[in-house]
Residue, then its C-alpha position, 0 to 999 in steps of 0.5 A: x913689474x908689480x902684480x897689482x891686485x886692486x886699485x882704489x881712487x878717492x875723488x874730492x870736489x873743491x871749487x868745482x874742480x875734481x882733484x885726485x886725493x889718493x890712488x893706491x895699488x896693493x902689491x901681491x903677495x901680502x906677507x904674513x908673520x906670526x905676529x904681523x902683516x906687511x902690505x906693500x902698495x904704490x901711491x900713484x900720485x907720488x913721484x916715481x922715486x917715492x911711490x913704493x910703501x910698506x905698511x906693517x900691522x900687528x896681526x891680532x889688533x891690526x894696529x899700524x906699527x910702521x910705514x916705510x917708503x922705498x928711496x931708489x936713489x939711496x937703495x934703502x927703505x926709510x921709516x916715515x911713521x913719525x912724519x905721518x898724522x895718526x888720522x892719515x895712518x888710520x885712514x890708509x890702514x882702513x883703505x888698504x885692508x878694505x882692498x885686501x880683505x878677500x886676499x887676506x882671507x885667501x891663504x894662497x894670496x899670503x906668503 
């Protein structure tokens, strides 16, 4: 089971109906290397076989280098960076960093 440290939900109004656009849950710990960070998260709006993701960021610039999704039936991670819009990646990065800000500053939360 995942230790979920935060959740974020964004709602949008379309034709008088409320639709869930994104619901992310960041998974603890955030992994830190010399030159990069890895934030694992779950997209709760996706089917169970494609809801675990890892976002790779350059540590100095916070630029997205890779987005991968876990495929449990294949038991492997798939790189989907080239399949995703750069605008979506920028928005995703912003929301995940916003959720993770207090944990990134706390050395105990980073492995």
